[in-house]
C-alpha positions in Angstrom: 13.7 44.5 -16.4 15.3 41.9 -18.5 13.5 38.7 -19.4 15.5 36.7 -17.1 14.4 38.7 -14.2 10.7 38.4 -15.2 11.2 34.5 -15.5 12.5 34.5 -11.8 10.1 36.6 -10.3 7.3 34.5 -12.0 8.8 31.3 -10.5 8.9 32.8 -7.1 5.3 33.9 -7.3 4.2 30.4 -8.6 6.4 28.9 -5.7 4.6 31.3 -3.1 1.1 30.3 -4.5 1.9 26.6 -4.2 3.1 26.9 -0.8 -0.2 28.9 0.2 -2.3 26.3 -1.4 -0.5 23.5 0.4 -0.9 25.2 3.7 -4.6 25.8 3.4 -5.2 22.1 2.5 -3.0 20.9 5.4 -4.7 23.2 7.8 -8.2 22.0 6.7 -7.0 18.3 6.8 -5.8 18.9 10.4 -9.0 20.7 11.4 -11.3 18.0 10.0 -8.9 15.4 11.6 -9.2 17.0 15.1 -13.2 17.0 14.5 -13.3 13.3 13.5 -10.8 12.1 16.2 -12.9 14.1 18.9 -16.1 12.6 17.6 -14.8 8.9 17.8 -13.3 9.6 21.2 -16.7 10.9 22.5 -18.7 7.9 21.0 -16.1 5.4 22.7 
């Protein structure tokens, strides 16, 4: 493989890792949001 192919592959892997981390963060935020909203609705 040439150096340019390795750089492109590394960028794709970094991008994929960023997307996975963002997805985990968003899913956890939605999960806790549902818990908090449900709790506030229950108390009201």
